[in-house]
C-alpha positions in Angstrom: 82.8 -47.7 44.0 79.4 -48.6 45.5 77.4 -51.9 45.3 75.4 -50.7 42.4 78.4 -49.8 40.3 80.1 -53.0 41.3 77.1 -55.1 40.4 76.6 -53.2 37.1 80.2 -53.8 36.2 80.0 -57.5 37.1 76.9 -57.9 35.0 78.2 -55.8 32.2 75.2 -53.5 32.3 74.8 -49.7 32.7 74.2 -48.7 36.4 71.2 -46.6 35.4 69.7 -49.6 33.6 70.4 -51.8 36.7 68.6 -49.3 38.9 65.7 -49.0 36.5 65.3 -52.8 36.3 65.5 -53.0 40.1 62.8 -50.4 40.6 60.7 -52.1 38.0 61.0 -55.5 39.7 60.3 -53.9 43.1 57.1 -52.2 41.8 55.9 -55.4 40.1 56.4 -57.4 43.3 54.6 -54.6 45.3 51.8 -54.6 42.7 51.3 -58.4 43.0 51.0 -58.0 46.8 48.5 -55.2 46.6 46.4 -57.1 44.0 46.4 -60.2 46.2 45.1 -58.1 49.1 42.5 -56.6 46.9 41.5 -60.0 45.7 41.1 -61.3 49.3 38.9 -58.4 50.3 36.8 -58.7 47.1 36.3 -62.4 47.6 35.5 -61.9 51.3 32.5 -59.6 50.4 31.7 -61.1 46.9 32.4 -57.9 45.0 34.7 -56.7 42.3 35.8 -53.3 43.6 35.3 -50.8 46.4 32.4 -49.2 44.5 30.5 -52.5 44.4 31.2 -53.0 48.1 29.8 -49.5 48.8 26.7 -50.3 46.7 26.1 -53.6 48.5 26.3 -51.8 51.9 23.9 -49.1 50.8 21.5 -51.7 49.5 21.7 -53.6 52.8 23.3 -56.8 51.3 26.4 -56.3 53.5 26.4 -54.9 57.0 28.1 -51.5 57.3 29.6 -52.7 60.6 31.1 -55.7 59.0 32.5 -53.8 56.0 33.6 -50.6 57.6 37.3 -51.3 58.0 37.5 -53.3 54.8 36.0 -50.5 52.9 38.8 -48.1 53.8 41.5 -50.8 53.3 39.9 -51.7 49.9 39.9 -48.0 48.9 43.5 -47.4 49.9 44.7 -50.6 48.2 43.0 -49.6 44.9 44.6 -46.2 45.1 48.0 -47.8 45.8 47.4 -50.1 42.8 46.7 -47.2 40.5 49.8 -45.3 41.7 52.0 -48.4 41.2 50.6 -49.0 37.7 51.2 -45.4 36.8 54.8 -45.6 38.0 55.4 -48.8 36.0 54.1 -47.1 32.8 56.6 -44.2 33.4 59.6 -46.6 33.6 
């Protein structure tokens, strides 16, 4: 008997349901972390999303040099957020 089966038995819950709830909790925690990082980047540059950041760089309101690394981080975080949200919907 492994730890999942033992825990499920002690909590009187199906082991599949325990795993599902564990994955859901993990994804929700990860989503909160990603959204916090997105918020920090958005606040830093005074934008809502990566597209607005790109527009402000193109318009000259934000220096490309100052936003270069943040742009890619922002883009990757938004993609991660979308993947996590999709996974949560599938649970």
